[in-house]
Backbone and ligand atoms as CSV (ligand in chain L), in Angstrom:
chain,resi,resn,atom,element,x,y,z
A,1,MET,N,N,38.655,0.852,231.573
A,1,MET,CA,C,39.923,0.100,231.642
A,1,MET,C,C,40.473,0.158,233.066
A,2,THR,N,N,41.063,-0.960,233.510
A,2,THR,CA,C,41.681,-1.009,234.836
A,2,THR,C,C,42.782,0.037,234.934
A,3,ALA,N,N,42.943,0.605,236.129
A,3,ALA,CA,C,43.964,1.646,236.313
A,3,ALA,C,C,45.369,1.055,236.209
A,4,TYR,N,N,46.311,1.870,235.792
A,4,TYR,CA,C,47.724,1.478,235.731
A,4,TYR,C,C,48.225,1.163,237.140
A,5,ASP,N,N,48.929,0.036,237.281
A,5,ASP,CA,C,49.503,-0.345,238.582
A,5,ASP,C,C,51.002,-0.005,238.588
A,6,PRO,N,N,51.407,0.991,239.372
A,6,PRO,CA,C,52.821,1.401,239.357
A,6,PRO,C,C,53.770,0.350,239.922
A,7,ASN,N,N,53.215,-0.723,240.483
A,7,ASN,CA,C,54.081,-1.786,241.021
A,7,ASN,C,C,54.141,-3.016,240.119
A,8,ASN,N,N,53.775,-2.857,238.861
A,8,ASN,CA,C,53.921,-3.994,237.936
A,8,ASN,C,C,55.410,-4.285,237.712
A,9,ILE,N,N,55.702,-5.495,237.204
A,9,ILE,CA,C,57.099,-5.951,237.087
A,9,ILE,C,C,57.960,-4.992,236.262
A,10,PHE,N,N,57.427,-4.523,235.146
A,10,PHE,CA,C,58.252,-3.681,234.263
A,10,PHE,C,C,58.491,-2.305,234.884
A,11,ALA,N,N,57.506,-1.796,235.635
A,11,ALA,CA,C,57.720,-0.514,236.330
A,11,ALA,C,C,58.859,-0.673,237.334
A,12,LYS,N,N,58.902,-1.838,237.995
A,12,LYS,CA,C,59.973,-2.092,238.974
A,12,LYS,C,C,61.324,-2.235,238.269
A,13,ILE,N,N,61.322,-2.839,237.086
A,13,ILE,CA,C,62.572,-2.944,236.316
A,13,ILE,C,C,63.041,-1.540,235.919
A,14,ILE,N,N,62.121,-0.699,235.456
A,14,ILE,CA,C,62.479,0.677,235.061
A,14,ILE,C,C,63.048,1.427,236.262
A,15,ARG,N,N,62.457,1.231,237.445
A,15,ARG,CA,C,62.944,1.922,238.654
A,15,ARG,C,C,64.238,1.314,239.184
A,16,GLY,N,N,64.617,0.153,238.638
A,16,GLY,CA,C,65.846,-0.491,239.098
A,16,GLY,C,C,65.654,-1.345,240.344
A,17,VAL,N,N,64.397,-1.578,240.724
A,17,VAL,CA,C,64.089,-2.386,241.904
A,17,VAL,C,C,64.231,-3.881,241.579
A,18,LEU,N,N,63.914,-4.244,240.327
A,18,LEU,CA,C,64.101,-5.621,239.857
A,18,LEU,C,C,65.159,-5.625,238.751
A,19,PRO,N,N,65.922,-6.726,238.633
A,19,PRO,CA,C,66.988,-6.772,237.626
A,19,PRO,C,C,66.460,-7.085,236.228
A,20,CYS,N,N,67.267,-6.784,235.232
A,20,CYS,CA,C,66.969,-7.209,233.869
A,20,CYS,C,C,68.278,-7.264,233.104
A,21,GLU,N,N,68.259,-7.957,231.967
A,21,GLU,CA,C,69.439,-8.008,231.086
A,21,GLU,C,C,69.231,-6.920,230.034
A,22,ARG,N,N,69.681,-5.705,230.398
A,22,ARG,CA,C,69.415,-4.494,229.596
A,22,ARG,C,C,70.247,-4.469,228.316
A,23,VAL,N,N,69.619,-4.154,227.198
A,23,VAL,CA,C,70.378,-4.051,225.950
A,23,VAL,C,C,70.375,-2.644,225.373
A,24,PHE,N,N,69.433,-1.804,225.841
A,24,PHE,CA,C,69.397,-0.416,225.362
A,24,PHE,C,C,68.561,0.404,226.329
A,25,GLU,N,N,68.932,1.676,226.472
A,25,GLU,CA,C,68.112,2.595,227.262
A,25,GLU,C,C,68.326,4.001,226.750
A,26,ASP,N,N,67.254,4.787,226.718
A,26,ASP,CA,C,67.385,6.228,226.499
A,26,ASP,C,C,66.386,6.914,227.417
A,27,GLU,N,N,66.163,8.208,227.185
A,27,GLU,CA,C,65.297,8.988,228.067
A,27,GLU,C,C,63.873,8.419,228.131
A,28,HIS,N,N,63.398,7.868,227.013
A,28,HIS,CA,C,61.993,7.471,226.919
A,28,HIS,C,C,61.751,5.975,227.004
A,29,THR,N,N,62.770,5.168,226.745
A,29,THR,CA,C,62.554,3.727,226.585
A,29,THR,C,C,63.663,2.896,227.241
A,30,LEU,N,N,63.327,1.631,227.477
A,30,LEU,CA,C,64.289,0.663,228.015
A,30,LEU,C,C,64.045,-0.656,227.267
A,31,ALA,N,N,65.121,-1.329,226.884
A,31,ALA,CA,C,64.982,-2.619,226.187
A,31,ALA,C,C,65.798,-3.665,226.933
A,32,PHE,N,N,65.212,-4.853,227.127
A,32,PHE,CA,C,65.892,-5.930,227.845
A,32,PHE,C,C,65.424,-7.278,227.327
A,33,MET,N,N,66.192,-8.324,227.693
A,33,MET,CA,C,65.883,-9.669,227.221
A,33,MET,C,C,64.611,-10.184,227.897
A,34,ASP,N,N,63.743,-10.824,227.123
A,34,ASP,CA,C,62.568,-11.507,227.678
A,34,ASP,C,C,63.052,-12.772,228.379
A,35,ILE,N,N,62.615,-12.986,229.631
A,35,ILE,CA,C,63.120,-14.156,230.372
A,35,ILE,C,C,62.465,-15.475,229.943
A,36,MET,N,N,61.356,-15.382,229.197
A,36,MET,CA,C,60.729,-16.598,228.641
A,36,MET,C,C,60.627,-16.414,227.128
A,37,PRO,N,N,61.774,-16.418,226.445
A,37,PRO,CA,C,61.810,-16.010,225.036
A,37,PRO,C,C,61.051,-16.949,224.110
A,38,GLN,N,N,60.391,-16.351,223.138
A,38,GLN,CA,C,59.695,-17.154,222.114
A,38,GLN,C,C,60.624,-17.506,220.960
A,39,GLY,N,N,61.844,-16.964,221.013
A,39,GLY,CA,C,62.876,-17.270,220.032
A,39,GLY,C,C,64.186,-16.729,220.583
A,40,ASP,N,N,65.321,-17.213,220.070
A,40,ASP,CA,C,66.614,-16.701,220.527
A,40,ASP,C,C,66.692,-15.206,220.217
A,41,GLY,N,N,67.115,-14.429,221.196
A,41,GLY,CA,C,67.284,-12.991,220.975
A,41,GLY,C,C,66.012,-12.175,221.172
A,42,HIS,N,N,64.979,-12.772,221.774
A,42,HIS,CA,C,63.701,-12.080,222.025
A,42,HIS,C,C,63.916,-10.939,223.018
A,43,VAL,N,N,63.620,-9.728,222.559
A,43,VAL,CA,C,63.821,-8.518,223.368
A,43,VAL,C,C,62.479,-7.835,223.611
A,44,LEU,N,N,62.345,-7.187,224.762
A,44,LEU,CA,C,61.165,-6.366,225.043
A,44,LEU,C,C,61.583,-4.900,225.050
A,45,VAL,N,N,60.799,-4.063,224.389
A,45,VAL,CA,C,61.044,-2.618,224.430
A,45,VAL,C,C,59.901,-1.988,225.222
A,46,VAL,N,N,60.257,-1.324,226.310
A,46,VAL,CA,C,59.291,-0.783,227.263
A,46,VAL,C,C,59.373,0.747,227.222
A,47,ALA,N,N,58.206,1.401,227.202
A,47,ALA,CA,C,58.204,2.865,227.329
A,47,ALA,C,C,58.295,3.210,228.815
A,48,LYS,N,N,58.951,4.300,229.135
A,48,LYS,CA,C,59.122,4.660,230.543
A,48,LYS,C,C,57.914,5.423,231.094
A,49,SER,N,N,56.800,5.390,230.374
A,49,SER,CA,C,55.625,6.131,230.833
A,49,SER,C,C,54.676,5.196,231.566
A,50,ALA,N,N,53.827,5.773,232.404
A,50,ALA,CA,C,52.903,4.996,233.227
A,50,ALA,C,C,51.649,4.647,232.425
A,51,SER,N,N,51.761,3.690,231.505
A,51,SER,CA,C,50.605,3.262,230.713
A,51,SER,C,C,50.505,1.751,230.744
A,52,ARG,N,N,49.290,1.220,230.738
A,52,ARG,CA,C,49.086,-0.241,230.700
A,52,ARG,C,C,49.481,-0.805,229.352
A,53,ASN,N,N,49.089,-0.097,228.296
A,53,ASN,CA,C,49.314,-0.612,226.938
A,53,ASN,C,C,49.021,0.489,225.918
A,54,LEU,N,N,48.845,0.085,224.674
A,54,LEU,CA,C,48.617,1.048,223.588
A,54,LEU,C,C,47.319,1.847,223.784
A,55,LEU,N,N,46.344,1.239,224.480
A,55,LEU,CA,C,45.008,1.841,224.552
A,55,LEU,C,C,44.953,3.074,225.450
A,56,ASP,N,N,45.813,3.120,226.475
A,56,ASP,CA,C,45.791,4.291,227.369
A,56,ASP,C,C,47.061,5.139,227.239
A,57,ALA,N,N,47.935,4.793,226.301
A,57,ALA,CA,C,49.208,5.518,226.187
A,57,ALA,C,C,49.000,6.923,225.630
A,58,ASP,N,N,49.809,7.849,226.115
A,58,ASP,CA,C,49.868,9.192,225.543
A,58,ASP,C,C,50.466,9.039,224.136
A,59,PRO,N,N,49.805,9.553,223.109
A,59,PRO,CA,C,50.338,9.399,221.746
A,59,PRO,C,C,51.786,9.874,221.613
A,60,ALA,N,N,52.195,10.818,222.436
A,60,ALA,CA,C,53.568,11.348,222.343
A,60,ALA,C,C,54.608,10.287,222.686
A,61,VAL,N,N,54.176,9.252,223.409
A,61,VAL,CA,C,55.087,8.184,223.826
A,61,VAL,C,C,55.397,7.228,222.662
A,62,LEU,N,N,54.473,7.157,221.707
A,62,LEU,CA,C,54.547,6.100,220.697
A,62,LEU,C,C,55.679,6.297,219.691
A,63,GLY,N,N,55.960,7.536,219.350
A,63,GLY,CA,C,57.051,7.802,218.403
A,63,GLY,C,C,58.382,7.306,218.940
A,64,PRO,N,N,58.803,7.811,220.130
A,64,PRO,CA,C,60.062,7.344,220.713
A,64,PRO,C,C,60.088,5.826,220.938
A,65,LEU,N,N,58.933,5.239,221.270
A,65,LEU,CA,C,58.877,3.784,221.485
A,65,LEU,C,C,59.201,3.056,220.182
A,66,MET,N,N,58.584,3.501,219.084
A,66,MET,CA,C,58.817,2.813,217.802
A,66,MET,C,C,60.224,3.055,217.267
A,67,VAL,N,N,60.795,4.198,217.602
A,67,VAL,CA,C,62.187,4.454,217.192
A,67,VAL,C,C,63.102,3.413,217.840
A,68,THR,N,N,62.864,3.130,219.133
A,68,THR,CA,C,63.680,2.121,219.813
A,68,THR,C,C,63.360,0.719,219.283
A,69,VAL,N,N,62.091,0.466,218.974
A,69,VAL,CA,C,61.723,-0.839,218.396
A,69,VAL,C,C,62.490,-1.046,217.089
A,70,GLN,N,N,62.557,-0.018,216.257
A,70,GLN,CA,C,63.276,-0.162,214.982
A,70,GLN,C,C,64.769,-0.398,215.234
A,71,ARG,N,N,65.336,0.345,216.188
A,71,ARG,CA,C,66.765,0.185,216.508
A,71,ARG,C,C,67.058,-1.255,216.932
A,72,LEU,N,N,66.181,-1.815,217.788
A,72,LEU,CA,C,66.401,-3.182,218.269
A,72,LEU,C,C,66.091,-4.216,217.192
A,73,ALA,N,N,65.096,-3.935,216.344
A,73,ALA,CA,C,64.776,-4.876,215.257
A,73,ALA,C,C,65.990,-5.031,214.344
A,74,LYS,N,N,66.581,-3.906,213.971
A,74,LYS,CA,C,67.782,-3.962,213.127
A,74,LYS,C,C,68.927,-4.610,213.893
A,75,GLY,N,N,69.016,-4.283,215.187
A,75,GLY,CA,C,70.109,-4.791,216.018
A,75,GLY,C,C,70.067,-6.302,216.181
A,76,VAL,N,N,68.889,-6.851,216.515
A,76,VAL,CA,C,68.823,-8.308,216.725
A,76,VAL,C,C,68.986,-9.055,215.400
A,77,LYS,N,N,68.481,-8.461,214.323
A,77,LYS,CA,C,68.632,-9.120,213.011
A,77,LYS,C,C,70.113,-9.231,212.660
A,78,ALA,N,N,70.835,-8.146,212.878
A,78,ALA,CA,C,72.269,-8.154,212.564
A,78,ALA,C,C,73.042,-9.035,213.555
A,79,ALA,N,N,72.709,-8.925,214.832
A,79,ALA,CA,C,73.466,-9.644,215.870
A,79,ALA,C,C,73.389,-11.157,215.685
A,80,PHE,N,N,72.229,-11.647,215.270
A,80,PHE,CA,C,72.026,-13.101,215.193
A,80,PHE,C,C,71.927,-13.622,213.759
A,81,GLY,N,N,72.181,-12.764,212.784
A,81,GLY,CA,C,72.094,-13.187,211.384
A,81,GLY,C,C,70.718,-13.735,211.050
A,82,ALA,N,N,69.668,-13.067,211.560
A,82,ALA,CA,C,68.300,-13.553,211.342
A,82,ALA,C,C,67.820,-13.223,209.934
A,83,ASP,N,N,66.763,-13.944,209.507
A,83,ASP,CA,C,66.174,-13.692,208.188
A,83,ASP,C,C,65.116,-12.592,208.254
A,84,GLY,N,N,64.523,-12.425,209.432
A,84,GLY,CA,C,63.470,-11.420,209.597
A,84,GLY,C,C,63.266,-11.130,211.070
A,85,VAL,N,N,62.290,-10.285,211.361
A,85,VAL,CA,C,62.012,-9.909,212.758
A,85,VAL,C,C,60.498,-9.805,212.940
A,86,THR,N,N,59.978,-10.472,213.970
A,86,THR,CA,C,58.556,-10.330,214.300
A,86,THR,C,C,58.411,-9.286,215.406
A,87,ILE,N,N,57.434,-8.365,215.208
A,87,ILE,CA,C,57.101,-7.352,216.218
A,87,ILE,C,C,55.694,-7.684,216.719
A,88,MET,N,N,55.542,-7.816,218.057
A,88,MET,CA,C,54.213,-8.125,218.604
A,88,MET,C,C,53.926,-7.186,219.771
A,89,GLN,N,N,52.640,-6.925,219.969
A,89,GLN,CA,C,52.248,-6.026,221.070
A,89,GLN,C,C,50.811,-6.375,221.452
A,90,PHE,N,N,50.596,-6.713,222.739
A,90,PHE,CA,C,49.289,-7.199,223.194
A,90,PHE,C,C,48.613,-6.173,224.103
A,91,ASN,N,N,47.298,-6.078,223.990
A,91,ASN,CA,C,46.543,-5.101,224.775
A,91,ASN,C,C,45.412,-5.761,225.556
A,92,GLU,N,N,45.626,-5.913,226.867
A,92,GLU,CA,C,44.691,-6.544,227.823
A,92,GLU,C,C,44.739,-8.079,227.716
A,93,SER,N,N,44.280,-8.729,228.788
A,93,SER,CA,C,44.412,-10.189,228.922
A,93,SER,C,C,43.773,-10.946,227.769
A,94,SER,N,N,42.634,-10.461,227.313
A,94,SER,CA,C,41.932,-11.169,226.235
A,94,SER,C,C,42.786,-11.233,224.979
A,95,ALA,N,N,43.722,-10.292,224.849
A,95,ALA,CA,C,44.601,-10.253,223.673
A,95,ALA,C,C,45.943,-10.907,223.951
A,96,GLY,N,N,46.110,-11.460,225.170
A,96,GLY,CA,C,47.347,-12.170,225.482
A,96,GLY,C,C,48.320,-11.401,226.359
A,97,GLN,N,N,47.941,-10.171,226.761
A,97,GLN,CA,C,48.863,-9.384,227.597
A,97,GLN,C,C,48.939,-9.969,228.999
A,98,THR,N,N,50.171,-10.091,229.525
A,98,THR,CA,C,50.351,-10.647,230.872
A,98,THR,C,C,51.038,-9.663,231.811
A,99,VAL,N,N,51.773,-8.701,231.280
A,99,VAL,CA,C,52.388,-7.659,232.119
A,99,VAL,C,C,51.810,-6.323,231.665
A,100,PHE,N,N,51.197,-5.613,232.614
A,100,PHE,CA,C,50.390,-4.454,232.229
A,100,PHE,C,C,51.159,-3.138,232.333
A,101,HIS,N,N,52.214,-3.099,231.536
A,101,HIS,CA,C,52.985,-1.866,231.327
A,101,HIS,C,C,53.355,-1.872,229.841
A,102,ILE,N,N,53.122,-0.771,229.159
A,102,ILE,CA,C,53.258,-0.773,227.684
A,102,ILE,C,C,54.633,-1.261,227.225
A,103,HIS,N,N,54.605,-2.264,226.332
A,103,HIS,CA,C,55.843,-2.832,225.807
A,103,HIS,C,C,55.587,-3.483,224.444
A,104,VAL,N,N,56.694,-3.672,223.710
A,104,VAL,CA,C,56.637,-4.279,222.372
A,104,VAL,C,C,57.647,-5.417,222.324
A,105,HIS,N,N,57.231,-6.557,221.772
A,105,HIS,CA,C,58.125,-7.711,221.594
A,105,HIS,C,C,58.882,-7.577,220.275
A,106,VAL,N,N,60.187,-7.815,220.316
A,106,VAL,CA,C,61.033,-7.796,219.110
A,106,VAL,C,C,61.726,-9.161,219.055
A,107,ILE,N,N,61.386,-9.963,218.039
A,107,ILE,CA,C,61.850,-11.357,218.012
A,107,ILE,C,C,62.510,-11.674,216.668
A,108,PRO,N,N,63.827,-11.977,216.679
A,108,PRO,CA,C,64.476,-12.382,215.431
A,108,PRO,C,C,63.855,-13.675,214.908
A,109,ARG,N,N,63.790,-13.813,213.575
A,109,ARG,CA,C,63.174,-14.999,212.979
A,109,ARG,C,C,64.080,-15.592,211.908
A,110,TRP,N,N,64.034,-16.910,211.801
A,110,TRP,CA,C,64.771,-17.649,210.785
A,110,TRP,C,C,63.784,-18.446,209.947
A,111,ASN,N,N,64.090,-18.589,208.674
A,111,ASN,CA,C,63.206,-19.348,207.795
A,111,ASN,C,C,62.943,-20.731,208.388
A,112,ASP,N,N,61.682,-21.126,208.423
A,112,ASP,CA,C,61.256,-22.454,208.872
A,112,ASP,C,C,61.492,-22.734,210.351
A,113,VAL,N,N,61.771,-21.710,211.175
A,113,VAL,CA,C,61.882,-21.918,212.632
A,113,VAL,C,C,60.645,-21.287,213.280
A,114,PRO,N,N,59.750,-22.123,213.848
A,114,PRO,CA,C,58.529,-21.564,214.435
A,114,PRO,C,C,58.800,-20.843,215.749
A,115,LEU,N,N,57.906,-19.928,216.123
A,115,LEU,CA,C,58.012,-19.262,217.424
A,115,LEU,C,C,57.702,-20.272,218.517
A,116,ARG,N,N,58.378,-20.156,219.662
A,116,ARG,CA,C,57.996,-20.958,220.831
A,116,ARG,C,C,56.770,-20.290,221.462
A,117,GLY,N,N,56.170,-20.980,222.445
A,117,GLY,CA,C,54.945,-20.479,223.073
A,117,GLY,C,C,55.178,-19.188,223.858
A,118,HIS,N,N,54.118,-18.403,223.988
A,118,HIS,CA,C,54.150,-17.148,224.746
A,118,HIS,C,C,54.216,-17.477,226.237
A,119,THR,N,N,55.130,-16.818,226.954
A,119,THR,CA,C,55.378,-17.073,228.381
A,119,THR,C,C,55.517,-18.574,228.654
A,120,GLY,N,N,56.429,-19.195,227.915
A,120,GLY,CA,C,56.691,-20.630,228.088
A,120,GLY,C,C,57.806,-20.864,229.090
A,121,GLU,N,N,58.916,-21.473,228.607
A,121,GLU,CA,C,60.011,-21.846,229.525
A,121,GLU,C,C,60.936,-20.685,229.826
A,122,MET,N,N,61.445,-20.666,231.073
A,122,MET,CA,C,62.451,-19.673,231.472
A,122,MET,C,C,63.767,-19.993,230.764
A,123,ALA,N,N,64.448,-18.965,230.279
A,123,ALA,CA,C,65.739,-19.171,229.620
A,123,ALA,C,C,66.849,-19.244,230.664
A,124,ASP,N,N,67.959,-19.878,230.296
A,124,ASP,CA,C,69.157,-19.912,231.135
A,124,ASP,C,C,69.711,-18.472,231.219
A,125,PRO,N,N,69.861,-17.915,232.417
A,125,PRO,CA,C,70.328,-16.527,232.563
A,125,PRO,C,C,71.683,-16.287,231.889
A,126,GLU,N,N,72.545,-17.316,231.891
A,126,GLU,CA,C,73.862,-17.175,231.268
A,126,GLU,C,C,73.729,-17.018,229.743
A,127,LEU,N,N,72.786,-17.769,229.167
A,127,LEU,CA,C,72.519,-17.655,227.727
A,127,LEU,C,C,71.972,-16.256,227.405
A,128,LEU,N,N,71.070,-15.775,228.245
A,128,LEU,CA,C,70.504,-14.435,228.014
A,128,LEU,C,C,71.602,-13.378,228.086
A,129,ARG,N,N,72.544,-13.563,229.010
A,129,ARG,CA,C,73.649,-12.604,229.161
A,129,ARG,C,C,74.516,-12.595,227.889
A,130,THR,N,N,74.807,-13.788,227.389
A,130,THR,CA,C,75.619,-13.896,226.170
A,130,THR,C,C,74.901,-13.235,224.989
A,131,GLN,N,N,73.612,-13.506,224.876
A,131,GLN,CA,C,72.842,-12.924,223.765
A,131,GLN,C,C,72.756,-11.406,223.911
A,132,ALA,N,N,72.554,-10.952,225.153
A,132,ALA,CA,C,72.466,-9.502,225.400
A,132,ALA,C,C,73.792,-8.821,225.049
A,133,ASP,N,N,74.899,-9.466,225.386
A,133,ASP,CA,C,76.230,-8.927,225.055
A,133,ASP,C,C,76.358,-8.707,223.557
A,134,LYS,N,N,75.896,-9.701,222.812
A,134,LYS,CA,C,75.964,-9.649,221.350
A,134,LYS,C,C,75.151,-8.455,220.822
A,135,ILE,N,N,73.958,-8.275,221.386
A,135,ILE,CA,C,73.085,-7.173,220.940
A,135,ILE,C,C,73.721,-5.831,221.305
A,136,ARG,N,N,74.189,-5.728,222.558
A,136,ARG,CA,C,74.817,-4.467,223.007
A,136,ARG,C,C,75.980,-4.098,222.110
A,137,ARG,N,N,76.817,-5.106,221.802
A,137,ARG,CA,C,77.976,-4.842,220.937
A,137,ARG,C,C,77.530,-4.399,219.548
A,138,THR,N,N,76.504,-5.077,219.017
A,138,THR,CA,C,76.044,-4.778,217.652
A,138,THR,C,C,75.480,-3.365,217.546
A,139,ILE,N,N,74.696,-2.947,218.555
A,139,ILE,CA,C,74.085,-1.607,218.450
A,139,ILE,C,C,74.951,-0.536,219.113
A,140,GLY,N,N,76.049,-0.964,219.738
A,140,GLY,CA,C,76.970,0.001,220.344
A,140,GLY,C,C,76.437,0.623,221.623
A,141,PHE,N,N,75.652,-0.168,222.389
A,141,PHE,CA,C,75.107,0.367,223.650
A,141,PHE,C,C,76.091,0.152,224.795
A,142,VAL,N,N,76.519,1.251,225.402
A,142,VAL,CA,C,77.489,1.114,226.503
A,142,VAL,C,C,76.900,1.588,227.834
A,143,GLY,N,N,75.664,2.089,227.812
A,143,GLY,CA,C,75.037,2.514,229.063
A,143,GLY,C,C,74.295,3.826,228.869
A,144,PHE,N,N,73.447,4.142,229.842
A,144,PHE,CA,C,72.657,5.382,229.803
A,144,PHE,C,C,72.750,6.004,231.186
A,145,THR,N,N,73.086,7.253,231.225
A,145,THR,CA,C,73.263,7.881,232.542
A,145,THR,C,C,72.242,8.976,232.801
A,146,GLY,N,N,71.266,9.116,231.902
A,146,GLY,CA,C,70.253,10.188,232.052
A,146,GLY,C,C,69.391,9.930,233.250
L,1,LIG,P1,P,52.916,-9.726,227.397
L,1,LIG,O1,O,52.189,-11.015,227.478
L,1,LIG,O2,O,52.884,-9.061,226.070
L,1,LIG,O3,O,52.454,-8.835,228.520
L,1,LIG,O4,O,54.444,-10.074,227.586
L,1,LIG,C1,C,55.102,-10.062,228.785
L,1,LIG,C2,C,56.423,-10.685,228.518
L,1,LIG,O5,O,57.254,-10.392,229.621
L,1,LIG,C3,C,56.418,-12.201,228.371
L,1,LIG,O6,O,56.967,-12.555,227.119
L,1,LIG,C4,C,57.268,-12.701,229.534
L,1,LIG,O7,O,58.072,-13.798,229.169
L,1,LIG,C5,C,58.094,-11.488,229.867
L,1,LIG,N1,N,58.525,-11.332,231.245
L,1,LIG,C6,C,57.807,-11.521,232.366
L,1,LIG,N2,N,58.541,-11.197,233.456
L,1,LIG,C7,C,59.730,-10.761,233.000
L,1,LIG,C8,C,60.920,-10.291,233.625
L,1,LIG,N3,N,61.022,-10.174,234.957
L,1,LIG,N4,N,61.973,-9.947,232.840
L,1,LIG,C9,C,61.903,-10.080,231.497
L,1,LIG,N5,N,60.797,-10.514,230.854
L,1,LIG,C10,C,59.728,-10.846,231.578
């Protein structure tokens, strides 16, 4: 497997070098709005560890990652009155992965509303901010200072 690149986009977001619309953070994970959402309220949950994906991740990272995935799944469902939530996670390019830092997609779903394409159109930043506000309020996230 190709080595982990510490300068990938999500590593830079975790380091604070690149911006994101953050909706949750703790010691192990960071969650923010996907800039090319496949549905309204599409969130990415990123582990703060140096792994490309599930295949090279330290198993100890996976528990805290899924805890945050569950928190955001419940959060986006409640925030947007969704009918369900799709969880997706891709490993290597052949499987559709485009950013090589371990992350999980959390996408609210409504009956009869299909997903938009993967890495399709860029969302309006103002819309993402409004949606992120809704999620932050719903899950009670006010910031992380660790
Ligand atoms: P994957 O194909 O699973 O690696 O997903 C990467 C996701 O990251 C895609 O859904 C992209 O829309 C999203 N993405 C790429 N760059 C950024 C960024 N700077 N901020 C937020 N999301 C991003």
